[in-house]
C-alpha positions in Angstrom: -21.6 -47.4 43.1 -19.5 -44.3 43.6 -15.9 -44.4 42.6 -13.3 -44.2 45.3 -11.8 -40.9 45.7 -8.4 -42.2 45.1 -9.5 -43.6 41.7 -11.2 -40.2 40.9 -7.9 -38.5 41.7 -5.9 -40.9 39.4 -8.3 -40.4 36.5 -8.0 -36.6 36.9 -4.3 -36.9 37.1 -4.2 -39.1 33.9 -6.5 -36.5 32.1 -4.3 -33.6 33.2 -1.1 -35.3 32.0 -2.7 -36.1 28.6 -3.8 -32.4 28.3 -0.3 -31.3 29.2 1.2 -33.7 26.7 -1.1 -32.3 24.0 0.3 -28.9 24.5 3.4 -28.5 22.5 5.8 -25.9 20.9 6.5 -25.5 17.2 8.9 -23.2 15.5 8.8 -21.7 11.9 8.5 -18.7 9.9 5.2 -16.8 10.4 3.2 -16.7 7.1 0.4 -14.5 6.3 -1.9 -15.6 3.5 -4.4 -12.9 2.1 -7.5 -13.9 0.0 -9.0 -11.4 -2.3 -12.8 -11.3 -3.2 -12.6 -8.4 -5.6 -16.2 -8.3 -6.7 -17.5 -8.1 -3.2 -14.5 -5.9 -1.9 -13.7 -8.3 0.9 -10.4 -9.6 2.0 -9.6 -12.6 4.3 -6.7 -13.7 6.1 -5.0 -17.0 7.1 -2.0 -17.5 9.4 0.4 -20.3 9.1 3.9 -21.5 10.2 6.4 -22.8 7.5 8.0 -25.2 10.0 11.8 -25.5 10.6 11.3 -29.2 10.7 9.5 -29.2 7.3 5.8 -28.8 6.1 3.2 -26.2 7.1 0.9 -25.8 9.9 -2.2 -23.5 9.9 -2.5 -21.3 13.0 -5.7 -20.7 14.8 -6.3 -18.2 17.8 -9.3 -18.3 20.0 -11.7 -15.6 19.1 -11.2 -14.0 22.6 -7.4 -13.6 22.0 -7.6 -10.7 19.5 -4.3 -9.1 21.0 -2.4 -12.3 20.3 -3.7 -12.7 16.8 -2.7 -9.0 16.0 0.8 -9.5 17.4 1.2 -12.9 15.3 -0.1 -11.1 12.3 2.5 -8.3 12.8 5.3 -11.0 13.1 4.0 -12.6 9.8 4.2 -9.2 8.0 7.9 -9.1 9.2 8.6 -12.6 8.1 9.8 -13.4 11.7 10.9 -16.7 13.0 8.6 -17.7 15.9 8.1 -20.4 18.4 4.3 -20.9 19.1 2.8 -22.8 22.0 -0.5 -24.4 22.0 -2.6 -27.5 21.0 -2.8 -29.3 17.7 -6.6 -29.8 16.8 -8.5 -30.6 13.6 -8.9 -27.1 12.9 -5.2 -26.4 13.1 -2.7 -25.4 15.8 -4.5 -23.3 18.5 -2.1 -20.8 19.6 -2.0 -19.5 23.3 1.3 -17.8 23.0 4.6 -17.3 21.0 8.0 -15.8 21.1 10.0 -14.2 18.3 13.5 -15.3 17.5 15.3 -12.0 17.6 18.2 -13.4 15.6 15.9 -14.3 12.7 16.7 -17.9 12.8 19.6 -20.0 11.7 20.6 -20.8 8.3 18.9 -24.3 8.5 15.3 -22.8 8.5 16.0 -20.8 5.3 15.3 -22.8 2.2 18.1 -22.5 -0.4 16.2 -20.5 -2.9 15.5 -16.8 -3.5 17.2 -13.6 -2.4 16.8 -12.4 1.2 14.8 -9.5 0.0 12.2 -10.4 -2.7 11.2 -6.7 -3.1 14.5 -5.6 -4.6 15.7 -8.6 -6.5 15.6 -7.6 -10.2 15.0 -11.0 -11.7 12.5 -13.5 -10.2 11.8 -17.1 -11.3 8.2 -18.3 -11.2 6.7 -21.7 -12.0 2.9 -21.8 -12.9 1.2 -25.1 -12.2 -2.3 -25.6 -13.6 -4.6 -27.8 -11.6 -7.4 -30.2 -12.6 -9.3 -31.2 -9.5 -11.4 -34.4 -9.7 -15.1 -33.5 -9.5 -14.7 -29.7 -10.3 -14.9 -27.8 -13.6 -11.7 -27.5 -15.5 -9.7 -24.2 -15.4 -11.2 -22.0 -18.2 -7.8 -20.7 -19.3 -5.3 -22.4 -21.6 -1.6 -22.3 -21.1 -1.4 -19.9 -24.0 -4.1 -17.6 -22.2 -2.2 -17.6 -19.0 1.2 -17.1 -20.7 -0.3 -14.0 -22.5 -1.5 -12.5 -19.2 1.7 -13.1 -17.3 4.5 -12.7 -19.9 3.7 -12.2 -23.6 1.2 -9.3 -23.3 -2.7 -9.0 -23.7 -4.4 -7.1 -26.5 -3.7 -3.9 -24.5 -0.1 -4.6 -24.8 0.3 -5.2 -21.0 1.2 -8.2 -19.0 2.3 -8.8 -15.3 5.9 -9.0 -16.6 5.6 -5.5 -18.2 3.6 -4.0 -15.2 6.3 -4.9 -12.7 9.2 -4.0 -15.0 7.6 -0.5 -15.8 6.0 0.5 -12.5 9.0 -0.7 -10.4 11.5 0.9 -12.8 13.2 -2.4 -13.4 13.5 -3.5 -9.7 11.3 -6.4 -10.4 11.0 -8.7 -13.4 9.6 -12.1 -13.8 11.7 -14.3 -16.0 9.4 -15.9 -18.6 11.7 -18.9 -19.5 13.6 -21.8 -18.1 17.1 -20.6 -18.9 18.4 -23.9 -20.4 15.3 -24.8 -22.4 13.7 -21.5 -23.4 10.2 -23.1 -22.5 7.6 -21.0 -20.7 7.6 -21.9 -17.0 3.9 -23.3 -17.2 3.1 -27.0 -16.5 0.0 -29.0 -16.2 -2.8 -29.4 -16.0 -2.2 -32.0 -13.3 -5.1 -34.2 -12.1 -5.3 -34.5 -8.4 -7.8 -36.1 -6.1 -8.8 -33.9 -3.1 -9.3 -35.4 0.4 -12.4 -33.1 0.8 -14.1 -30.1 -1.0 -13.1 -27.7 1.8 -11.0 -24.7 1.0 -7.5 -26.0 1.8 -4.9 -24.2 -0.4 -2.0 -25.5 1.6 -3.1 -29.1 0.8 -3.5 -28.3 -2.9 -0.1 -26.7 -3.1 1.5 -29.9 -1.6 -0.4 -32.1 -4.0 0.4 -30.0 -7.0 4.1 -29.7 -6.1 4.3 -33.5 -5.7 2.6 -33.8 -9.2 5.2 -31.4 -10.7 8.1 -33.4 -9.2 6.5 -36.6 -10.7 6.4 -34.9 -14.1 10.1 -34.1 -13.8 9.8 -30.4 -12.7 11.9 -29.1 -9.8 9.9 -26.5 -7.9 12.9 -25.6 -5.8 14.5 -23.9 -8.8 11.9 -21.2 -8.5 11.4 -18.4 -6.0 7.6 -18.2 -6.8 5.1 -20.9 -7.5 1.6 -19.9 -8.8 -1.1 -22.5 -8.8 -3.9 -21.8 -11.2 -6.9 -23.7 -9.9 -10.7 -24.2 -10.6 -13.2 -22.2 -8.6 -14.2 -23.9 -5.3 -17.3 -22.7 -3.7 -16.0 -23.1 -0.2 -13.4 -20.5 -1.1 -14.6 -16.9 -1.4 -11.4 -15.4 -2.9 -10.6 -15.0 -6.6 -6.9 -15.0 -5.7 -4.7 -15.7 -2.7 -1.1 -14.8 -1.9 1.5 -15.1 0.7 2.7 -11.7 2.1 6.4 -10.9 2.1 7.8 -14.3 1.3 11.4 -13.6 0.9 12.4 -17.3 0.7 9.3 -19.2 -0.9 6.5 -17.4 -2.4 3.1 -18.9 -3.4 0.0 -17.5 -5.0 -3.4 -19.3 -5.9 -5.4 -17.9 -8.9 -9.1 -19.0 -8.9 -10.3 -16.6 -11.6 -7.6 -16.9 -14.3 -9.4 -14.7 -16.8 -8.7 -11.4 -15.1 -5.0 -10.3 -16.0 -4.5 -8.0 -13.0 -5.3 -10.7 -10.5 -1.9 -12.1 -11.1 -0.1 -8.7 -10.6 -2.1 -8.1 -7.5 -1.3 -11.6 -5.8 2.4 -11.2 -6.8 2.2 -7.8 -5.0 1.2 -9.6 -1.9 4.4 -11.9 -2.4 6.5 -8.8 -2.6 5.4 -7.4 0.8 2.4 -5.2 -0.2 -0.8 -5.3 1.6 -4.0 -3.6 0.3 -4.5 -0.1 -1.2 -7.6 1.2 0.6 -9.5 4.4 0.7 -10.4 6.7 3.6 -11.9 9.6 1.8 -10.9 12.8 3.6 -10.1 10.7 6.7 -13.7 10.3 7.7 -13.1 6.8 9.0 -15.2 4.9 6.3 -12.3 2.9 5.2 -12.7 0.7 2.1 -10.4 -2.2 1.9 -9.7 -1.9 -1.9 -11.0 1.6 -2.5 -7.7 3.3 -3.8 -8.4 4.2 -7.4 -4.8 4.6 -8.1 -3.1 1.2 -7.3 -3.4 -2.4 -8.6 -3.4 -3.4 -4.9 -7.0 -1.9 -4.8 -9.9 -3.4 -7.0 -11.0 -0.5 -9.3 -9.2 -2.4 -12.3 -11.7 -5.2 -11.6 -14.4 -3.1 -13.4 -12.4 -1.6 -16.3 -9.7 -2.5 -18.9 -7.3 0.1 -17.3 -3.8 -0.8 -16.2 -2.9 0.3 -12.7 0.6 0.6 -11.0 1.4 1.4 -7.5 0.8 4.5 -5.3 3.6 6.7 -3.7 3.4 5.0 -0.3 3.9 1.5 -1.8 6.7 2.7 -4.1 8.5 4.2 -1.0 7.9 1.2 1.3 9.2 -1.3 -1.3 12.1 0.9 -2.2 11.1 0.9 -5.9 11.4 4.6 -5.9 14.9 5.5 -5.0 15.3 7.0 -1.5 16.8 10.2 -3.0 13.6 10.8 -5.0 11.6 10.7 -1.7 11.6 13.9 0.3 10.6 13.8 4.0 9.7 17.3 5.2 7.9 19.2 8.0 7.3 22.6 6.3 8.5 24.7 3.3 7.8 25.0 -0.4 8.8 22.1 -2.7 8.8 21.2 -6.3 8.4 17.4 -7.4 8.5 15.6 -10.7 5.6 13.2 -11.8 5.7 9.8 -10.0 5.3 8.0 -13.3 8.5 9.5 -14.6 11.5 7.3 -14.8 13.4 8.3 -11.7 16.9 8.2 -13.5 15.5 11.0 -15.7 14.4 13.2 -12.8 16.5 16.0 -11.2 13.6 16.6 -8.8 12.2 14.4 -6.0 9.1 12.5 -7.0 7.2 12.5 -3.8 6.9 14.5 -0.6 6.1 12.8 2.8 5.1 14.2 6.1 5.1 12.2 9.4 2.4 12.8 11.9 3.3 11.6 15.3 -0.3 11.8 16.7 -1.5 9.2 14.2 1.8 7.5 13.9 1.4 7.7 10.1 3.3 9.0 7.0 1.3 11.0 4.5 2.4 11.0 0.9 1.9 13.7 -1.7 2.7 12.9 -5.3 1.3 13.4 -8.9 1.2 11.6 -12.2 0.5 12.8 -15.7 -0.6 11.2 -19.0 -3.5 9.6 -20.7 -5.5 7.0 -18.8 -3.6 7.8 -15.7 -6.2 8.2 -12.6 -6.3 11.8 -11.4 -3.7 13.0 -14.0 -2.2 16.3 -12.9 -3.8 16.2 -9.5 -1.9 15.9 -6.2 -2.8 12.4 -4.8 -2.8 12.2 -1.0 -1.9 8.8 0.6 -1.5 7.6 4.3 0.4 4.8 5.7 0.4 3.3 9.2 2.5 0.3 10.3 -0.6 -0.9 12.4 -2.2 -2.9 9.5 0.1 -2.6 6.6 -2.5 -1.1 4.2 -2.2 2.2 2.5 -4.9 4.6 2.4 -6.0 7.0 -0.4 -7.3 10.3 1.2 -8.0 12.7 -1.7 -6.7 14.4 -4.8 -5.9 18.0 -4.8 -6.6 20.6 -7.6 -4.4 23.6 -8.0 -5.1 26.0 -5.0 -6.6 23.3 -2.8 -5.3 22.5 0.6 -5.2 19.2 2.6 -5.4 19.4 6.5 -4.8 16.2 8.4 -7.5 14.8 10.7 -5.6 16.0 13.8 -5.0 19.4 12.4 -1.2 19.3 12.8 -0.1 20.2 9.3 -1.4 21.5 5.9 -0.3 21.0 2.3 -1.4 23.2 -0.4 -1.0 22.5 -4.2 0.1 25.7 -5.7 0.1 24.4 -9.3 1.4 22.0 -11.8 2.6 21.5 -15.2 3.4 18.3 -17.3 6.8 18.2 -15.7 6.5 19.4 -12.1 4.1 20.3 -9.3 4.6 22.7 -6.5 3.5 22.3 -2.9 3.6 24.3 0.3 3.9 22.4 3.5 3.1 24.0 6.9 3.4 22.6 10.5 0.7 23.9 12.5 0.0 27.7 12.2 2.9 29.6 10.6 2.3 33.3 10.7 3.4 35.2 7.6 2.7 38.5 6.0 -0.6 40.4 5.5 -0.3 42.0 2.1 -2.4 45.1 1.3 -2.3 46.6 -2.1 -4.2 49.5 -3.7 -5.1 50.4 -7.2 -5.7 54.1 -7.6 -7.4 56.1 -10.4 -6.5 59.8 -10.2 -6.7 62.6 -12.8 -8.1 60.2 -15.2 -5.0 58.0 -15.1 -4.5 54.5 -13.7 -1.7 54.1 -11.1 0.0 50.7 -10.7 -0.7 48.7 -7.6 1.0 50.2 -4.6 2.0 48.4 -1.5 0.5 50.2 1.5 1.7 48.2 4.4 2.0 44.8 6.0 0.9 43.2 9.4 3.4 43.4 12.1 4.5 47.0 11.2 3.1 50.4 12.2 5.6 52.3 9.9 3.5 54.2 7.3 6.3 56.5 6.2 6.8 54.4 3.0 3.1 54.6 2.1 2.5 56.2 -1.3 0.7 59.7 -1.3 -1.4 61.6 -4.0 -2.5 65.2 -4.3 -6.2 65.7 -4.7 -7.4 69.2 -5.7 -10.7 70.6 -4.5 -13.6 69.1 -6.3 -11.6 66.3 -7.9 -12.4 62.5 -7.2 -10.1 59.6 -6.8 -11.0 55.8 -7.0 -9.0 53.6 -4.7 -9.5 49.8 -4.7 -7.9 47.8 -2.0 -6.7 44.1 -2.3 -5.8 42.2 1.0 -4.1 38.8 1.0 -3.4 36.9 4.3 -0.5 34.6 3.7 -0.6 32.8 7.1 -0.9 29.0 6.8 -4.3 27.4 6.6 -4.2 26.3 10.3 -3.9 29.8 11.5 -7.0 31.7 12.9 -8.6 34.4 11.0 -6.8 37.7 11.1 -8.5 41.0 11.8 -7.3 44.0 9.8 -8.2 47.6 8.9 -7.1 50.1 6.3 -6.8 53.9 7.3 -7.0 56.9 4.8 -5.5 60.1 6.2 -5.4 63.5 4.8 -2.2 65.2 5.6 -2.8 67.7 8.5 -6.4 66.6 8.9 -8.3 64.0 10.9 -8.7 60.5 9.4 -11.9 59.5 7.7 
């Protein structure tokens, strides 16, 4: 029999109340986790909240709500404290809205560890925990292998510790020892049983931290915790790192045999996204394509050691602001980017802002053996929209870069081992048209003589020669247009005139 309408209404009301009760608000610091599949050149992202009340919560947005997802991602890049609203489901917390705490949160939501700005804290403490997952192959690296790659140095002489100390000019260094014991900060392998074989890095982190505590290790003494784990087929990444984690930083290393994976993932911890490539700004962006930075993936195929590009060094403050020159036009001289800033009397990079693309363009060069594009002017671009830097091109002497919107141009005049000269022009900057002549007369060669310049009809200063009847003279003209590259072509003419006679 049909249900009475009052009963139907009551069932609907109970269901509506249950749905309303399922919707809730949670508050925490937005967290972005970036996974890196270097071989395939593919990056993946996860969003989470580190809750004020304790614990972590994976954030999920419906596929149709791309705008909300992008806004939440930007909040994570800024390490914002947010209150998200939505429903808790098996897949995670499905967000339908959020607000940002403009005050940045209270002290109680900031764990008592680490500096407020990880990027400029010179000495960082990191705990490395090796995992042994039941039912999976063991990690193929020993404690000694890992210590060599992170701290003591590989056969090439480089380690993660040395890379950061060198390329950040001492702004960042990862302490290798527990201060009171002089023991390397590596523990494990700890055996843990997983609830499932799904890719769940947060679950693994919680289990491994608990195992470390049981072994008498206090993870709260460290600003960074790195989990060296077996490869899990459900995870596509070789490494995973939280981005911009001032208070509590985590990385997961699934392919421990590659030294620069450690450096790359710690770069994410310190606020860096990826070093991509957009060759000549044609729009074919490759996520890891920058051949000058460890935040790309070119190192994955070579034994070369990579540092950071000019945009990354400026964004992090690792290159002093006094060595970064923001300009709109003019001629400038810069020192090599890989020269110690304290030893340089010149700026180490020039940057130009383009309001049409809301982007900064960077121009810098490095010198030395095994340095990508040694002596060339590397052009990079950075936009706050996605956090990635882009490698555009590398200029030889005499070559010019013009931005995609044709708003400015930069010409590399030349470079030595100690400096590079650039000319920056905003739009079309009209300059002089130089006209010179080389004259051979009476069997003698006369030096170049300036005949005139654009914008002037005064020929009174032009040189004159006597030519006897039957004699010949050879005149060679050299013309140079010094207008900036974005100016239109200039029409010109040269007139020879005999005194008192018509012009030829």
